N, C-alpha and C positions, 0 to 999 in steps of 0.2 A: 405458683400464682393464687390467691386470696380469691373465694369468689366474690360480688360485687354483693353487697345490702338493697336488699328492697326496704320499701315505704316501710312497711311492719315493724323491722328489723331494729331501724332507724327512729321510729315514733314510739317503738314500744307498745303499739296501740292492745295487743292482743286478738287480734282480728283473724292471724294466721288459725288461733287455736280454736277461735267459737265463731271463727263466720262470720257470712255478713258484711263481707267488702267486694265486690264487683274487682276489684285488684289483688284479689288471691285470689289463685298462685299464678300467676304468666304475667299481669300487671307490675307487678312492684317496684319494675324499674318507668315506666312511663305511667305510673299513679295520676299525673296531672292530666293527660290523653281520655283515659276511662270514667264516664260520665254515672253518677250516682255512689262515689265511695267517700269515705267517711274521713270525719277531719273536728275534734274536734267534740267529737260524739255526736255529730249530727249529719245525716246526708249530704252531697253535696250535686248540683243538677250537672248539666252538659257541660262542655267544657267552654265554650262562651260564659256560661254564665258562672264557672268555680273562677277562671283561670289565673284573675286579680287577686282570689285569694290567695293560690298555689302560690304565686309570683311572690307571698309574702311568707310562705313556708319554709321550717333550714331543711327538709328533704331537698324540698325545691331548685332553692341556689345552691346546695352542696351538686347537687346532682348536674343542674345544667346552668345555672349562673360561674359556682367558682370551678368546677368537674372536678370535687376531689372528692367523687366515691366513684 
């Protein structure tokens, strides 16, 4: 069985190597729930503030909507 993909692997943002993202190392599968994650190079807010942006994210769609990851 292969290991499940995390957001930084899917998005190839490099934050797993450089740090700076609160989803790393344990929130990569639930990044949409983690406050202050990085998206498009900018820190996002709390769940309530960012969920609309997350719903447009390819990783979120694959993970939560399509369940392909």
